[in-house]
C-alpha positions in Angstrom: 11.6 10.8 -22.4 11.6 7.4 -20.7 14.2 6.0 -23.1 16.4 9.1 -22.4 16.2 8.6 -18.7 17.0 4.9 -18.9 20.0 5.7 -21.0 21.2 8.3 -18.6 20.8 5.9 -15.7 22.8 3.2 -17.6 25.6 5.8 -18.0 25.6 6.4 -14.2 23.8 9.8 -14.4 21.5 10.2 -11.3 17.9 10.4 -12.5 17.0 12.9 -9.8 19.2 15.4 -11.7 17.1 15.2 -14.9 13.6 14.2 -13.6 11.9 17.0 -11.7 9.3 15.9 -9.1 5.9 16.4 -10.9 4.3 17.0 -7.5 6.8 19.6 -6.5 6.9 18.3 -3.0 9.4 19.6 -0.4 9.6 16.1 1.1 10.6 14.3 -2.1 14.4 14.5 -1.5 14.0 12.8 1.9 11.6 10.2 0.5 13.9 9.5 -2.4 16.8 9.1 -0.1 14.9 6.8 2.2 13.3 4.5 -0.3 15.1 4.8 -3.6 18.8 5.4 -2.8 20.9 3.5 -5.3 17.9 2.5 -7.4 17.1 3.5 -11.0 13.7 5.2 -11.1 11.6 7.4 -13.4 8.3 9.2 -12.9 5.6 7.5 -15.1 1.9 8.1 -15.6 1.3 4.4 -16.0 1.5 4.1 -12.2 -1.8 5.6 -11.1 -2.4 6.7 -7.5 -6.1 7.4 -6.9 -6.9 9.3 -3.7 -9.4 12.0 -2.8 -8.2 15.6 -3.3 -9.5 16.3 0.2 -9.6 13.7 3.0 -12.9 13.7 4.9 -11.5 11.4 7.6 -7.8 11.6 8.3 -7.8 8.2 10.0 -9.3 6.4 7.0 -8.4 7.8 3.6 -9.3 5.6 0.6 -6.5 4.9 -1.9 -6.0 2.7 -4.9 -2.9 2.0 -7.0 -3.2 0.7 -10.5 -0.3 -0.2 -12.7 -1.0 -0.6 -16.5 1.4 -1.2 -19.4 4.5 -2.1 -17.3 5.2 -5.8 -17.8 5.9 -8.3 -15.0 5.7 -5.9 -12.0 7.8 -7.4 -9.2 6.9 -5.2 -6.3 4.9 -2.1 -5.4 5.8 0.3 -2.6 3.1 2.8 -1.5 4.1 5.7 0.9 2.6 8.9 2.2 5.6 11.2 1.9 5.0 13.6 4.9 3.6 11.1 7.3 5.5 10.2 10.5 5.2 6.6 9.4 5.4 7.1 5.6 5.3 3.5 4.4 1.7 2.3 3.8 2.0 -1.1 2.1 4.6 -3.1 0.2 3.0 -5.5 -2.3 4.5 -8.4 -4.2 1.8 -9.2 -6.8 3.3 -12.5 -8.1 0.1 -14.1 -9.6 -2.2 -11.1 -8.9 -2.8 -8.0 -11.0 -0.4 -5.2 -10.0 -3.3 -3.2 -8.4 -4.1 -2.7 -4.7 -6.7 -0.8 -2.8 -6.4 0.3 0.9 -7.3 2.8 3.5 -4.7 4.8 5.3 -4.0 7.5 7.9 -2.6 10.9 7.2 -1.0 13.3 9.6 -1.1 16.3 7.3 -1.5 17.2 3.6 1.0 14.9 1.7 1.9 13.4 -1.6 1.0 9.7 -1.8 3.4 7.8 -4.0 3.5 4.4 -5.5 6.8 2.9 -6.9 6.4 -0.2 -9.1 9.5 -2.3 -9.8 9.5 -3.6 -13.3 11.3 -6.8 -14.6 13.9 -4.4 -16.1 15.0 -3.3 -12.6 13.6 0.2 -13.0 11.2 1.7 -10.4 8.3 3.5 -12.0 6.7 6.2 -9.8 3.3 7.8 -9.8 1.7 9.9 -7.1 -1.0 12.4 -6.1 -1.5 15.0 -3.4 -4.2 14.5 -0.7 -5.2 17.5 1.5 -6.1 16.7 5.1 -6.9 18.4 8.4 -4.4 16.0 9.9 -3.8 14.1 13.1 -4.7 10.7 11.7 -1.5 9.0 12.6 -1.5 10.2 16.2 -5.2 9.6 17.0 -6.0 6.6 19.2 -7.9 3.8 17.6 -11.5 3.3 18.4 -10.7 -0.2 19.6 -8.4 1.2 22.3 -11.6 2.5 24.0 -13.6 -0.7 23.6 -13.1 -3.3 26.4 -14.4 -6.1 24.1 -12.1 -5.4 21.1 -9.9 -8.4 21.8 -12.8 -10.8 21.1 -12.9 -9.8 17.5 -9.1 -9.4 16.9 -8.0 -11.1 13.8 -11.5 -11.8 12.3 -11.3 -11.8 8.5 -14.2 -10.8 6.4 -13.9 -11.1 2.6 -15.8 -11.2 -0.6 -15.0 -11.9 -4.3 -17.1 -10.6 -7.2 -16.8 -11.0 -10.9 -16.3 -7.8 -12.9 -16.8 -9.4 -16.4 -13.9 -8.8 -18.8 -12.0 -7.1 -15.9 -11.8 -10.4 -14.0 -12.5 -11.0 -10.3 -11.9 -8.7 -7.4 -11.2 -9.6 -3.8 -11.9 -7.3 -0.9 -11.0 -8.3 2.6 -11.1 -6.7 6.0 -9.1 -7.8 9.0 -10.3 -6.7 12.5 -7.3 -5.0 14.1 -6.8 -1.7 16.0 -3.6 -0.7 13.9 -2.2 1.4 16.7 0.7 3.5 15.5 2.4 4.0 18.9 2.1 7.8 18.4 -0.9 8.2 20.8 0.0 8.7 24.4 0.0 5.4 26.4 -0.9 3.2 23.5 1.9 0.9 22.2 2.5 0.1 18.5 0.2 -2.8 17.6 -0.6 -3.5 13.9 -1.2 -6.1 11.3 2.2 -6.8 9.6 1.7 -9.3 6.8 -0.9 -11.0 4.6 -0.3 -13.8 2.2 -2.9 -15.0 -0.4 -2.8 -18.6 -1.6 -5.2 -20.4 -4.0 -7.2 -23.6 -3.5 -4.1 -25.7 -4.6 -2.0 -24.0 -1.9 -0.1 -22.1 -4.6 1.2 -18.6 -3.7 -0.8 -15.7 -5.2 0.7 -12.7 -3.6 2.0 -11.1 -0.4 1.6 -7.7 1.2 3.4 -6.1 4.1 1.2 -3.8 6.0 2.5 -0.9 8.0 1.0 1.0 11.0 -0.2 3.9 8.8 -2.9 1.7 7.3 -6.3 2.5 8.8 -7.9 0.6 11.7 -9.5 -2.7 10.6 -7.5 -2.8 7.4 -9.5 -3.1 4.2 -7.5 -4.3 1.2 -8.5 -4.9 -2.4 -6.8 -7.2 -4.9 -7.6 -8.0 -8.5 -7.3 -11.8 -9.3 -6.1 -13.5 -12.4 -7.3 -17.0 -11.4 -10.5 -18.7 -10.5 -11.3 -20.8 -7.4 -11.1 -20.0 -3.7 -8.5 -17.8 -2.0 -7.1 -18.5 1.5 -5.8 -15.5 3.5 -3.0 -15.9 6.1 -1.8 -13.1 8.2 0.2 -12.1 11.3 0.6 -8.9 13.4 3.7 -7.5 15.1 2.8 -9.4 18.3 2.7 -12.8 16.6 -1.1 -13.1 16.4 -2.2 -15.2 13.4 -5.2 -14.5 11.1 -6.8 -17.0 8.8 -9.7 -16.6 6.3 -11.0 -18.2 3.1 -13.3 -16.9 0.4 -14.8 -18.5 -2.8 
């Protein structure tokens, strides 16, 4: 099936015409037009999107994307199709495994998609539905009601642990309100970028974070290398974040 779709794409046949959305989402044509116009793509089970079927907290839904069997993944886009701010993260793995964990907000029940760009120039897409009571994107952050939140802004808490044959995993949390700008009287204010470098100052990977990520963003990465990791970040107001973990 994949070979047939790739052949059709090479002949200029739009893949949307031959690949039905496996999630049967009414929002897919809009998302496809917004994020994948002019791109060759195919739905592929090797891109796994792991989310709960029912979100207990619409302001902090856990998610994990795992890509297996697609060589040399260049970039991963993760988006919640029916959110008012659909993009969640954009991830360039570089010297990291093409896996990423996160927590995100949902405004209503929505498909969550991950699109992984292979070295062959094809975007491989996986997804899953999450049901939610809604309102997560327009709810004010807890920090917006805390007079002392600025004292902890930009703090980085991180940990690495060894998972045996599966390598090392890094989990980090950055203290930040992640205001979407959709709550009355609260302007948009969110962590925008994180870069990971090793102890030799070599680039490991980069992630662009969007306002639909949950307050105090928690992100998970799977490492391919040993040694310490430095974390460098910035928000949309130019505030800088620094951290290091061994």
